[in-house]
All heavy atoms as a GROMACS GRO file, in nm:
protein
  600
    1MET      N    1   1.160   4.422   4.984
    1MET     CA    2   1.202   4.471   4.853
    1MET      C    3   1.252   4.352   4.769
    1MET      O    4   1.336   4.275   4.816
    1MET     CB    5   1.324   4.565   4.876
    1MET     CG    6   1.351   4.652   4.759
    1MET     SD    7   1.213   4.783   4.754
    1MET     CE    8   1.304   4.906   4.684
    2ILE      N    9   1.192   4.342   4.648
    2ILE     CA   10   1.226   4.233   4.555
    2ILE      C   11   1.279   4.292   4.422
    2ILE      O   12   1.260   4.403   4.400
    2ILE     CB   13   1.108   4.135   4.531
    2ILE    CG1   14   1.001   4.210   4.458
    2ILE    CG2   15   1.053   4.078   4.665
    2ILE    CD1   16   0.881   4.122   4.410
    3GLU      N   17   1.349   4.213   4.356
    3GLU     CA   18   1.400   4.250   4.222
    3GLU      C   19   1.341   4.161   4.119
    3GLU      O   20   1.350   4.042   4.121
    3GLU     CB   21   1.557   4.238   4.216
    3GLU     CG   22   1.606   4.293   4.089
    3GLU     CD   23   1.763   4.297   4.095
    3GLU    OE1   24   1.811   4.189   4.093
    3GLU    OE2   25   1.817   4.400   4.075
    4VAL      N   26   1.268   4.216   4.011
    4VAL     CA   27   1.207   4.147   3.905
    4VAL      C   28   1.281   4.178   3.780
    4VAL      O   29   1.316   4.290   3.754
    4VAL     CB   30   1.059   4.187   3.893
    4VAL    CG1   31   1.001   4.114   3.780
    4VAL    CG2   32   0.991   4.171   4.021
    5VAL      N   33   1.309   4.077   3.702
    5VAL     CA   34   1.382   4.091   3.567
    5VAL      C   35   1.277   4.079   3.463
    5VAL      O   36   1.206   3.980   3.448
    5VAL     CB   37   1.496   3.976   3.556
    5VAL    CG1   38   1.565   3.990   3.429
    5VAL    CG2   39   1.583   3.982   3.676
    6LEU      N   40   1.284   4.179   3.371
    6LEU     CA   41   1.191   4.177   3.257
    6LEU      C   42   1.266   4.176   3.134
    6LEU      O   43   1.369   4.247   3.109
    6LEU     CB   44   1.094   4.305   3.258
    6LEU     CG   45   1.001   4.311   3.370
    6LEU    CD1   46   1.043   4.408   3.475
    6LEU    CD2   47   0.859   4.323   3.335
    7ASN      N   48   1.238   4.084   3.032
    7ASN     CA   49   1.308   4.063   2.910
    7ASN      C   50   1.212   4.086   2.797
    7ASN      O   51   1.102   4.028   2.799
    7ASN     CB   52   1.360   3.919   2.912
    7ASN     CG   53   1.459   3.901   2.801
    7ASN    OD1   54   1.476   3.984   2.710
    7ASN    ND2   55   1.512   3.785   2.784
    8ASP      N   56   1.247   4.170   2.704
    8ASP     CA   57   1.156   4.198   2.599
    8ASP      C   58   1.193   4.117   2.464
    8ASP      O   59   1.133   4.136   2.370
    8ASP     CB   60   1.160   4.351   2.560
    8ASP     CG   61   1.280   4.402   2.497
    8ASP    OD1   62   1.387   4.322   2.498
    8ASP    OD2   63   1.284   4.518   2.451
    9ARG      N   64   1.299   4.023   2.480
    9ARG     CA   65   1.339   3.938   2.377
    9ARG      C   66   1.392   4.012   2.251
    9ARG      O   67   1.404   3.958   2.143
    9ARG     CB   68   1.228   3.845   2.333
    9ARG     CG   69   1.187   3.754   2.450
    9ARG     CD   70   1.099   3.653   2.416
    9ARG     NE   71   1.047   3.578   2.529
    9ARG     CZ   72   1.030   3.443   2.525
    9ARG    NH1   73   1.029   3.380   2.420
    9ARG    NH2   74   0.984   3.385   2.633
   10LEU      N   75   1.412   4.143   2.269
   10LEU     CA   76   1.478   4.220   2.154
   10LEU      C   77   1.612   4.276   2.202
   10LEU      O   78   1.669   4.359   2.141
   10LEU     CB   79   1.391   4.342   2.124
   10LEU     CG   80   1.254   4.304   2.063
   10LEU    CD1   81   1.168   4.428   2.056
   10LEU    CD2   82   1.262   4.241   1.934
   11GLY      N   83   1.665   4.210   2.309
   11GLY     CA   84   1.796   4.244   2.348
   11GLY      C   85   1.802   4.350   2.476
   11GLY      O   86   1.900   4.375   2.522
   12LYS      N   87   1.686   4.374   2.520
   12LYS     CA   88   1.680   4.459   2.642
   12LYS      C   89   1.624   4.386   2.759
   12LYS      O   90   1.522   4.316   2.758
   12LYS     CB   91   1.577   4.584   2.612
   12LYS     CG   92   1.586   4.685   2.720
   12LYS     CD   93   1.491   4.795   2.694
   12LYS     CE   94   1.542   4.881   2.579
   12LYS     NZ   95   1.450   4.993   2.547
   13LYS      N   96   1.704   4.392   2.867
   13LYS     CA   97   1.665   4.316   2.990
   13LYS      C   98   1.665   4.425   3.091
   13LYS      O   99   1.766   4.498   3.118
   13LYS     CB  100   1.765   4.207   3.020
   13LYS     CG  101   1.721   4.103   3.105
   13LYS     CD  102   1.821   3.992   3.120
   13LYS     CE  103   1.785   3.872   3.050
   13LYS     NZ  104   1.868   3.755   3.094
   14VAL      N  105   1.552   4.439   3.168
   14VAL     CA  106   1.539   4.545   3.259
   14VAL      C  107   1.521   4.485   3.409
   14VAL      O  108   1.449   4.388   3.429
   14VAL     CB  109   1.413   4.624   3.243
   14VAL    CG1  110   1.404   4.741   3.344
   14VAL    CG2  111   1.414   4.687   3.087
   15ARG      N  112   1.614   4.534   3.499
   15ARG     CA  113   1.597   4.481   3.646
   15ARG      C  114   1.523   4.594   3.726
   15ARG      O  115   1.570   4.712   3.712
   15ARG     CB  116   1.736   4.463   3.703
   15ARG     CG  117   1.795   4.346   3.641
   15ARG     CD  118   1.933   4.310   3.708
   15ARG     NE  119   1.990   4.190   3.652
   15ARG     CZ  120   1.970   4.074   3.710
   15ARG    NH1  121   1.896   4.064   3.812
   15ARG    NH2  122   2.035   3.963   3.652
   16VAL      N  123   1.416   4.567   3.792
   16VAL     CA  124   1.346   4.659   3.873
   16VAL      C  125   1.328   4.631   4.000
   16VAL      O  126   1.287   4.510   4.033
   16VAL     CB  127   1.195   4.673   3.802
   16VAL    CG1  128   1.112   4.781   3.871
   16VAL    CG2  129   1.205   4.717   3.658
   17LYS      N  130   1.358   4.706   4.091
   17LYS     CA  131   1.332   4.683   4.239
   17LYS      C  132   1.197   4.741   4.283
   17LYS      O  133   1.171   4.857   4.248
   17LYS     CB  134   1.441   4.757   4.322
   17LYS     CG  135   1.581   4.690   4.305
   17LYS     CD  136   1.660   4.709   4.426
   17LYS     CE  137   1.793   4.644   4.404
   17LYS     NZ  138   1.801   4.502   4.448
   18CYS      N  139   1.121   4.662   4.345
   18CYS     CA  140   0.984   4.699   4.385
   18CYS      C  141   0.942   4.626   4.505
   18CYS      O  142   1.014   4.536   4.564
   18CYS     CB  143   0.880   4.677   4.283
   18CYS     SG  144   0.886   4.509   4.214
   19ASN      N  145   0.831   4.647   4.564
   19ASN     CA  146   0.771   4.582   4.678
   19ASN      C  147   0.670   4.472   4.634
   19ASN      O  148   0.620   4.484   4.526
   19ASN     CB  149   0.711   4.683   4.775
   19ASN     CG  150   0.806   4.763   4.841
   19ASN    OD1  151   0.912   4.741   4.876
   19ASN    ND2  152   0.767   4.905   4.845
   20GLU      N  153   0.652   4.376   4.713
   20GLU     CA  154   0.556   4.275   4.681
   20GLU      C  155   0.412   4.313   4.679
   20GLU      O  156   0.333   4.262   4.620
   20GLU     CB  157   0.565   4.145   4.780
   20GLU     CG  158   0.684   4.060   4.755
   20GLU     CD  159   0.674   3.934   4.833
   20GLU    OE1  160   0.612   3.929   4.939
   20GLU    OE2  161   0.734   3.830   4.782
   21ASP      N  162   0.387   4.424   4.763
   21ASP     CA  163   0.243   4.482   4.758
   21ASP      C  164   0.219   4.581   4.655
   21ASP      O  165   0.116   4.644   4.644
   21ASP     CB  166   0.214   4.533   4.902
   21ASP     CG  167   0.317   4.636   4.945
   21ASP    OD1  168   0.417   4.649   4.885
   21ASP    OD2  169   0.280   4.713   5.037
   22ASP      N  170   0.322   4.602   4.562
   22ASP     CA  171   0.287   4.699   4.448
   22ASP      C  172   0.210   4.620   4.346
   22ASP      O  173   0.207   4.500   4.340
   22ASP     CB  174   0.425   4.730   4.382
   22ASP     CG  175   0.505   4.826   4.450
   22ASP    OD1  176   0.452   4.891   4.556
   22ASP    OD2  177   0.636   4.843   4.431
   23THR      N  178   0.136   4.701   4.272
   23THR     CA  179   0.045   4.644   4.168
   23THR      C  180   0.134   4.626   4.032
   23THR      O  181   0.236   4.689   4.026
   23THR     CB  182  -0.074   4.728   4.140
   23THR    OG1  183  -0.035   4.854   4.090
   23THR    CG2  184  -0.156   4.745   4.260
   24ILE      N  185   0.073   4.560   3.953
   24ILE     CA  186   0.139   4.544   3.812
   24ILE      C  187   0.147   4.684   3.745
   24ILE      O  188   0.239   4.707   3.683
   24ILE     CB  189   0.057   4.440   3.732
   24ILE    CG1  190   0.071   4.301   3.784
   24ILE    CG2  191   0.113   4.444   3.583
   24ILE    CD1  192   0.205   4.244   3.773
   25GLY      N  193   0.047   4.761   3.768
   25GLY     CA  194   0.045   4.901   3.718
   25GLY      C  195   0.172   4.978   3.766
   25GLY      O  196   0.229   5.061   3.694
   26ASP      N  197   0.198   4.969   3.899
   26ASP     CA  198   0.314   5.035   3.958
   26ASP      C  199   0.437   4.977   3.901
   26ASP      O  200   0.534   5.047   3.866
   26ASP     CB  201   0.316   5.010   4.105
   26ASP     CG  202   0.196   5.074   4.185
   26ASP    OD1  203   0.139   5.164   4.122
   26ASP    OD2  204   0.166   5.021   4.291
   27LEU      N  205   0.448   4.849   3.871
   27LEU     CA  206   0.559   4.786   3.810
   27LEU      C  207   0.584   4.841   3.657
   27LEU      O  208   0.693   4.867   3.622
   27LEU     CB  209   0.548   4.631   3.801
   27LEU     CG  210   0.659   4.562   3.742
   27LEU    CD1  211   0.792   4.581   3.823
   27LEU    CD2  212   0.630   4.408   3.735
   28LYS      N  213   0.473   4.870   3.595
   28LYS     CA  214   0.480   4.916   3.453
   28LYS      C  215   0.533   5.056   3.459
   28LYS      O  216   0.608   5.103   3.369
   28LYS     CB  217   0.334   4.915   3.398
   28LYS     CG  218   0.287   4.784   3.342
   28LYS     CD  219   0.152   4.802   3.280
   28LYS     CE  220   0.103   4.671   3.225
   28LYS     NZ  221  -0.023   4.692   3.152
   29LYS      N  222   0.489   5.142   3.565
   29LYS     CA  223   0.545   5.272   3.581
   29LYS      C  224   0.699   5.270   3.603
   29LYS      O  225   0.769   5.355   3.545
   29LYS     CB  226   0.477   5.347   3.681
   29LYS     CG  227   0.326   5.383   3.645
   29LYS     CD  228   0.263   5.440   3.766
   29LYS     CE  229   0.111   5.458   3.724
   29LYS     NZ  230   0.035   5.495   3.850
   30LEU      N  231   0.746   5.182   3.684
   30LEU     CA  232   0.892   5.166   3.712
   30LEU      C  233   0.958   5.123   3.590
   30LEU      O  234   1.074   5.176   3.560
   30LEU     CB  235   0.904   5.067   3.830
   30LEU     CG  236   0.862   5.112   3.962
   30LEU    CD1  237   0.870   4.998   4.067
   30LEU    CD2  238   0.931   5.235   4.016
   31VAL      N  239   0.904   5.038   3.510
   31VAL     CA  240   0.973   4.997   3.385
   31VAL      C  241   0.979   5.108   3.290
   31VAL      O  242   1.072   5.127   3.220
   31VAL     CB  243   0.899   4.863   3.328
   31VAL    CG1  244   0.952   4.831   3.182
   31VAL    CG2  245   0.925   4.749   3.422
   32ALA      N  246   0.866   5.175   3.276
   32ALA     CA  247   0.855   5.294   3.186
   32ALA      C  248   0.960   5.404   3.223
   32ALA      O  249   1.020   5.461   3.122
   32ALA     CB  250   0.716   5.357   3.190
   33ALA      N  251   0.988   5.414   3.345
   33ALA     CA  252   1.091   5.521   3.391
   33ALA      C  253   1.231   5.471   3.344
   33ALA      O  254   1.314   5.561   3.311
   33ALA     CB  255   1.087   5.541   3.531
   34GLN      N  256   1.255   5.355   3.346
   34GLN     CA  257   1.382   5.295   3.301
   34GLN      C  258   1.402   5.281   3.151
   34GLN      O  259   1.513   5.305   3.098
   34GLN     CB  260   1.412   5.169   3.372
   34GLN     CG  261   1.448   5.164   3.513
   34GLN     CD  262   1.501   5.036   3.567
   34GLN    OE1  263   1.537   4.948   3.494
   34GLN    NE2  264   1.507   5.032   3.692
   35THR      N  265   1.292   5.249   3.078
   35THR     CA  266   1.302   5.218   2.937
   35THR      C  267   1.280   5.346   2.852
   35THR      O  268   1.313   5.348   2.740
   35THR     CB  269   1.229   5.107   2.892
   35THR    OG1  270   1.089   5.142   2.920
   35THR    CG2  271   1.266   4.981   2.969
   36GLY      N  272   1.201   5.442   2.900
   36GLY     CA  273   1.154   5.550   2.827
   36GLY      C  274   1.030   5.528   2.746
   36GLY      O  275   0.989   5.613   2.662
   37THR      N  276   0.970   5.415   2.764
   37THR     CA  277   0.853   5.382   2.697
   37THR      C  278   0.719   5.419   2.794
   37THR      O  279   0.741   5.409   2.905
   37THR     CB  280   0.833   5.232   2.664
   37THR    OG1  281   0.955   5.194   2.591
   37THR    CG2  282   0.717   5.189   2.581
   38ARG      N  283   0.607   5.459   2.724
   38ARG     CA  284   0.501   5.491   2.801
   38ARG      C  285   0.444   5.374   2.880
   38ARG      O  286   0.443   5.269   2.818
   38ARG     CB  287   0.386   5.556   2.721
   38ARG     CG  288   0.434   5.700   2.676
   38ARG     CD  289   0.323   5.774   2.605
   38ARG     NE  290   0.190   5.709   2.581
   38ARG     CZ  291   0.126   5.709   2.467
   38ARG    NH1  292   0.183   5.783   2.367
   38ARG    NH2  293   0.016   5.648   2.462
   39ALA      N  294   0.394   5.395   3.000
   39ALA     CA  295   0.344   5.281   3.077
   39ALA      C  296   0.228   5.216   3.016
   39ALA      O  297   0.208   5.091   3.032
   39ALA     CB  298   0.313   5.333   3.227
   40ASP      N  299   0.141   5.296   2.946
   40ASP     CA  300   0.016   5.236   2.889
   40ASP      C  301   0.049   5.152   2.767
   40ASP      O  302  -0.039   5.077   2.716
   40ASP     CB  303  -0.077   5.335   2.863
   40ASP     CG  304  -0.032   5.454   2.767
   40ASP    OD1  305   0.088   5.466   2.756
   40ASP    OD2  306  -0.124   5.514   2.709
   41LYS      N  307   0.176   5.161   2.724
   41LYS     CA  308   0.211   5.077   2.591
   41LYS      C  309   0.284   4.959   2.638
   41LYS      O  310   0.324   4.880   2.544
   41LYS     CB  311   0.306   5.160   2.508
   41LYS     CG  312   0.243   5.278   2.459
   41LYS     CD  313   0.137   5.249   2.335
   41LYS     CE  314   0.077   5.359   2.272
   41LYS     NZ  315  -0.024   5.315   2.177
   42ILE      N  316   0.298   4.925   2.768
   42ILE     CA  317   0.374   4.808   2.810
   42ILE      C  318   0.277   4.697   2.856
   42ILE      O  319   0.177   4.722   2.915
   42ILE     CB  320   0.459   4.849   2.935
   42ILE    CG1  321   0.579   4.938   2.889
   42ILE    CG2  322   0.521   4.730   3.000
   42ILE    CD1  323   0.658   4.994   2.999
   43ARG      N  324   0.312   4.577   2.811
   43ARG     CA  325   0.227   4.456   2.859
   43ARG      C  326   0.326   4.369   2.922
   43ARG      O  327   0.433   4.332   2.863
   43ARG     CB  328   0.159   4.397   2.738
   43ARG     CG  329   0.071   4.278   2.773
   43ARG     CD  330  -0.004   4.222   2.652
   43ARG     NE  331   0.083   4.142   2.574
   43ARG     CZ  332   0.096   4.149   2.440
   43ARG    NH1  333   0.032   4.226   2.381
   43ARG    NH2  334   0.182   4.054   2.384
   44ILE      N  335   0.294   4.320   3.043
   44ILE     CA  336   0.377   4.218   3.111
   44ILE      C  337   0.303   4.084   3.118
   44ILE      O  338   0.185   4.087   3.152
   44ILE     CB  339   0.407   4.282   3.252
   44ILE    CG1  340   0.487   4.405   3.241
   44ILE    CG2  341   0.479   4.165   3.334
   44ILE    CD1  342   0.508   4.470   3.380
   45GLN      N  343   0.371   3.985   3.087
   45GLN     CA  344   0.314   3.854   3.090
   45GLN      C  345   0.412   3.742   3.123
   45GLN      O  346   0.530   3.766   3.113
   45GLN     CB  347   0.231   3.821   2.961
   45GLN     CG  348   0.316   3.801   2.835
   45GLN     CD  349   0.229   3.786   2.714
   45GLN    OE1  350   0.145   3.867   2.691
   45GLN    NE2  351   0.258   3.680   2.641
   46LYS      N  352   0.357   3.629   3.152
   46LYS     CA  353   0.445   3.510   3.167
   46LYS      C  354   0.382   3.398   3.096
   46LYS      O  355   0.263   3.358   3.120
   46LYS     CB  356   0.453   3.472   3.323
   46LYS     CG  357   0.536   3.355   3.357
   46LYS     CD  358   0.688   3.387   3.342
   46LYS     CE  359   0.763   3.272   3.398
   46LYS     NZ  360   0.911   3.307   3.395
   47TRP      N  361   0.439   3.334   2.993
   47TRP     CA  362   0.382   3.239   2.897
   47TRP      C  363   0.262   3.310   2.833
   47TRP      O  364   0.275   3.409   2.768
   47TRP     CB  365   0.347   3.108   2.964
   47TRP     CG  366   0.480   3.032   2.998
   47TRP    CD1  367   0.543   3.034   3.116
   47TRP    CD2  368   0.558   2.951   2.908
   47TRP    NE1  369   0.657   2.962   3.104
   47TRP    CE2  370   0.664   2.900   2.985
   47TRP    CE3  371   0.535   2.914   2.780
   47TRP    CZ2  372   0.761   2.819   2.927
   47TRP    CZ3  373   0.634   2.830   2.723
   47TRP    CH2  374   0.746   2.787   2.798
   48TYR      N  375   0.137   3.250   2.859
   48TYR     CA  376   0.021   3.314   2.799
   48TYR      C  377  -0.067   3.392   2.894
   48TYR      O  378  -0.167   3.435   2.861
   48TYR     CB  379  -0.061   3.203   2.727
   48TYR     CG  380   0.007   3.137   2.617
   48TYR    CD1  381   0.066   3.013   2.629
   48TYR    CD2  382   0.023   3.209   2.498
   48TYR    CE1  383   0.137   2.955   2.521
   48TYR    CE2  384   0.084   3.150   2.391
   48TYR     CZ  385   0.144   3.020   2.401
   48TYR     OH  386   0.208   2.968   2.295
   49ASN      N  387  -0.017   3.401   3.019
   49ASN     CA  388  -0.095   3.479   3.128
   49ASN      C  389  -0.053   3.633   3.116
   49ASN      O  390   0.054   3.664   3.149
   49ASN     CB  391  -0.065   3.428   3.269
   49ASN     CG  392  -0.099   3.282   3.286
   49ASN    OD1  393  -0.195   3.241   3.214
   49ASN    ND2  394  -0.028   3.212   3.365
   50VAL      N  395  -0.150   3.712   3.074
   50VAL     CA  396  -0.124   3.852   3.067
   50VAL      C  397  -0.171   3.911   3.193
   50VAL      O  398  -0.275   3.888   3.245
   50VAL     CB  399  -0.207   3.922   2.954
   50VAL    CG1  400  -0.194   4.073   2.962
   50VAL    CG2  401  -0.177   3.865   2.816
   51TYR      N  402  -0.075   3.983   3.265
   51TYR     CA  403  -0.101   4.025   3.408
   51TYR      C  404  -0.182   4.154   3.397
   51TYR      O  405  -0.157   4.254   3.329
   51TYR     CB  406   0.028   4.049   3.486
   51TYR     CG  407   0.106   3.920   3.509
   51TYR    CD1  408   0.243   3.920   3.509
   51TYR    CD2  409   0.039   3.801   3.536
   51TYR    CE1  410   0.317   3.806   3.534
   51TYR    CE2  411   0.102   3.686   3.564
   51TYR     CZ  412   0.246   3.697   3.568
   51TYR     OH  413   0.310   3.570   3.590
   52LYS      N  414  -0.285   4.174   3.477
   52LYS     CA  415  -0.367   4.285   3.489
   52LYS      C  416  -0.322   4.389   3.588
   52LYS      O  417  -0.246   4.356   3.688
   52LYS     CB  418  -0.514   4.238   3.545
   52LYS     CG  419  -0.566   4.119   3.467
   52LYS     CD  420  -0.679   4.166   3.390
   52LYS     CE  421  -0.762   4.040   3.327
   52LYS     NZ  422  -0.695   3.982   3.212
   53ASP      N  423  -0.343   4.515   3.548
   53ASP     CA  424  -0.278   4.626   3.629
   53ASP      C  425  -0.318   4.640   3.772
   53ASP      O  426  -0.232   4.689   3.852
   53ASP     CB  427  -0.316   4.767   3.553
   53ASP     CG  428  -0.236   4.775   3.422
   53ASP    OD1  429  -0.150   4.693   3.394
   53ASP    OD2  430  -0.278   4.880   3.346
   54HIS      N  431  -0.436   4.605   3.807
   54HIS     CA  432  -0.475   4.631   3.953
   54HIS      C  433  -0.452   4.517   4.053
   54HIS      O  434  -0.484   4.535   4.165
   54HIS     CB  435  -0.642   4.658   3.942
   54HIS     CG  436  -0.710   4.530   3.907
   54HIS    ND1  437  -0.724   4.504   3.766
   54HIS    CD2  438  -0.787   4.443   3.971
   54HIS    CE1  439  -0.798   4.389   3.760
   54HIS    NE2  440  -0.830   4.356   3.884
   55ILE      N  441  -0.386   4.410   4.009
   55ILE     CA  442  -0.356   4.296   4.100
   55ILE      C  443  -0.219   4.319   4.145
   55ILE      O  444  -0.119   4.352   4.065
   55ILE     CB  445  -0.383   4.162   4.025
   55ILE    CG1  446  -0.532   4.165   3.981
   55ILE    CG2  447  -0.351   4.046   4.114
   55ILE    CD1  448  -0.569   4.042   3.911
   56THR      N  449  -0.184   4.275   4.270
   56THR     CA  450  -0.053   4.298   4.329
   56THR      C  451   0.046   4.176   4.282
   56THR      O  452  -0.002   4.076   4.246
   56THR     CB  453  -0.059   4.293   4.479
   56THR    OG1  454  -0.104   4.168   4.526
   56THR    CG2  455  -0.141   4.411   4.531
   57LEU      N  456   0.170   4.207   4.297
   57LEU     CA  457   0.269   4.108   4.272
   57LEU      C  458   0.261   3.987   4.368
   57LEU      O  459   0.286   3.868   4.314
   57LEU     CB  460   0.417   4.166   4.286
   57LEU     CG  461   0.439   4.288   4.187
   57LEU    CD1  462   0.585   4.341   4.218
   57LEU    CD2  463   0.430   4.255   4.042
   58LYS      N  464   0.223   4.004   4.481
   58LYS     CA  465   0.210   3.900   4.592
   58LYS      C  466   0.099   3.811   4.540
   58LYS      O  467   0.111   3.687   4.546
   58LYS     CB  468   0.180   3.951   4.726
   58LYS     CG  469   0.178   3.859   4.841
   58LYS     CD  470   0.148   3.920   4.975
   58LYS     CE  471   0.184   4.048   4.992
   58LYS     NZ  472   0.137   4.109   5.114
   59ASP      N  473  -0.015   3.860   4.485
   59ASP     CA  474  -0.135   3.779   4.445
   59ASP      C  475  -0.086   3.702   4.321
   59ASP      O  476  -0.141   3.584   4.303
   59ASP     CB  477  -0.245   3.874   4.409
   59ASP     CG  478  -0.303   3.935   4.529
   59ASP    OD1  479  -0.288   3.884   4.649
   59ASP    OD2  480  -0.372   4.040   4.519
   60TYR      N  481   0.000   3.744   4.234
   60TYR     CA  482   0.052   3.666   4.129
   60TYR      C  483   0.165   3.572   4.152
   60TYR      O  484   0.221   3.509   4.071
   60TYR     CB  485   0.083   3.762   4.011
   60TYR     CG  486  -0.027   3.805   3.925
   60TYR    CD1  487  -0.049   3.944   3.895
   60TYR    CD2  488  -0.108   3.723   3.855
   60TYR    CE1  489  -0.151   3.988   3.812
   60TYR    CE2  490  -0.219   3.755   3.775
   60TYR     CZ  491  -0.230   3.897   3.761
   60TYR     OH  492  -0.337   3.929   3.664
   61GLU      N  493   0.208   3.579   4.288
   61GLU     CA  494   0.317   3.494   4.333
   61GLU      C  495   0.441   3.526   4.266
   61GLU      O  496   0.515   3.440   4.228
   61GLU     CB  497   0.280   3.346   4.330
   61GLU     CG  498   0.158   3.310   4.419
   61GLU     CD  499   0.122   3.164   4.420
   61GLU    OE1  500   0.191   3.086   4.334
   61GLU    OE2  501   0.035   3.123   4.479
   62ILE      N  502   0.468   3.653   4.237
   62ILE     CA  503   0.594   3.700   4.180
   62ILE      C  504   0.688   3.729   4.289
   62ILE      O  505   0.666   3.802   4.383
   62ILE     CB  506   0.569   3.834   4.107
   62ILE    CG1  507   0.484   3.790   3.976
   62ILE    CG2  508   0.704   3.888   4.038
   62ILE    CD1  509   0.441   3.913   3.902
   63HIS      N  510   0.805   3.650   4.283
   63HIS     CA  511   0.914   3.657   4.404
   63HIS      C  512   1.038   3.723   4.344
   63HIS      O  513   1.050   3.755   4.227
   63HIS     CB  514   0.944   3.520   4.449
   63HIS     CG  515   0.815   3.449   4.490
   63HIS    ND1  516   0.744   3.491   4.601
   63HIS    CD2  517   0.744   3.337   4.445
   63HIS    CE1  518   0.638   3.404   4.614
   63HIS    NE2  519   0.637   3.315   4.522
   64ASP      N  520   1.132   3.733   4.444
   64ASP     CA  521   1.255   3.800   4.413
   64ASP      C  522   1.332   3.717   4.307
   64ASP      O  523   1.353   3.595   4.319
   64ASP     CB  524   1.343   3.805   4.539
   64ASP     CG  525   1.472   3.878   4.528
   64ASP    OD1  526   1.468   3.985   4.449
   64ASP    OD2  527   1.570   3.851   4.592
   65GLY      N  528   1.381   3.781   4.206
   65GLY     CA  529   1.461   3.723   4.097
   65GLY      C  530   1.381   3.660   3.988
   65GLY      O  531   1.443   3.608   3.895
   66MET      N  532   1.250   3.672   3.993
   66MET     CA  533   1.170   3.603   3.889
   66MET      C  534   1.173   3.690   3.761
   66MET      O  535   1.196   3.803   3.749
   66MET     CB  536   1.030   3.609   3.939
   66MET     CG  537   0.932   3.523   3.860
   66MET     SD  538   0.785   3.501   3.941
   66MET     CE  539   0.694   3.410   3.818
   67GLY      N  540   1.171   3.616   3.646
   67GLY     CA  541   1.177   3.664   3.513
   67GLY      C  542   1.037   3.677   3.459
   67GLY      O  543   0.968   3.572   3.458
   68LEU      N  544   1.003   3.787   3.398
   68LEU     CA  545   0.882   3.811   3.332
   68LEU      C  546   0.904   3.849   3.180
   68LEU      O  547   1.026   3.899   3.148
   68LEU     CB  548   0.791   3.908   3.408
   68LEU     CG  549   0.754   3.893   3.542
   68LEU    CD1  550   0.686   4.006   3.613
   68LEU    CD2  551   0.672   3.757   3.555
   69GLU      N  552   0.802   3.841   3.102
   69GLU     CA  553   0.814   3.892   2.963
   69GLU      C  554   0.764   4.023   2.946
   69GLU      O  555   0.661   4.061   2.997
   69GLU     CB  556   0.740   3.788   2.876
   69GLU     CG  557   0.796   3.651   2.877
   69GLU     CD  558   0.704   3.542   2.821
   69GLU    OE1  559   0.606   3.589   2.753
   69GLU    OE2  560   0.732   3.432   2.841
   70LEU      N  561   0.825   4.111   2.867
   70LEU     CA  562   0.795   4.247   2.841
   70LEU      C  563   0.754   4.269   2.698
   70LEU      O  564   0.842   4.234   2.609
   70LEU     CB  565   0.911   4.341   2.882
   70LEU     CG  566   0.893   4.488   2.868
   70LEU    CD1  567   0.784   4.547   2.961
   70LEU    CD2  568   1.024   4.556   2.899
   71TYR      N  569   0.631   4.318   2.671
   71TYR     CA  570   0.589   4.330   2.537
   71TYR      C  571   0.540   4.482   2.516
   71TYR      O  572   0.511   4.544   2.616
   71TYR     CB  573   0.487   4.241   2.495
   71TYR     CG  574   0.517   4.100   2.492
   71TYR    CD1  575   0.497   4.010   2.589
   71TYR    CD2  576   0.581   4.048   2.374
   71TYR    CE1  577   0.541   3.881   2.583
   71TYR    CE2  578   0.624   3.924   2.365
   71TYR     CZ  579   0.601   3.840   2.476
   71TYR     OH  580   0.640   3.705   2.459
   72TYR      N  581   0.553   4.539   2.407
   72TYR     CA  582   0.504   4.664   2.374
   72TYR      C  583   0.384   4.661   2.282
   72TYR      O  584   0.389   4.604   2.180
   72TYR     CB  585   0.614   4.757   2.303
   72TYR     CG  586   0.749   4.746   2.374
   72TYR    CD1  587   0.862   4.662   2.323
   72TYR    CD2  588   0.760   4.813   2.484
   72TYR    CE1  589   0.977   4.671   2.396
   72TYR    CE2  590   0.877   4.802   2.557
   72TYR     CZ  591   0.984   4.739   2.510
   72TYR     OH  592   1.111   4.727   2.577
   73ASN      N  593   0.274   4.737   2.325
   73ASN     CA  594   0.143   4.735   2.254
   73ASN      C  595   0.166   4.852   2.149
   73ASN      O  596   0.202   4.961   2.177
   73ASN     CB  597   0.032   4.756   2.337
   73ASN     CG  598   0.008   4.628   2.432
   73ASN    OD1  599   0.041   4.526   2.393
   73ASN    ND2  600  -0.057   4.656   2.538
   0.00000   0.00000   0.00000
């Protein structure tokens, strides 16, 4: 079980607990449940790398305590 921190740079910081074998799409659903935003309107990225929904957190080398950027489409 890992904890990922997502910051939308508008004052909202979300901490989500998930597994390393979860996909980015699963992470978006967990974030949507906490923020009230629809999962298909959420974009997760780090710098200029936009993460794709079907790839796992382990494949992107996302570890415990890592911070990601949260954007709304």
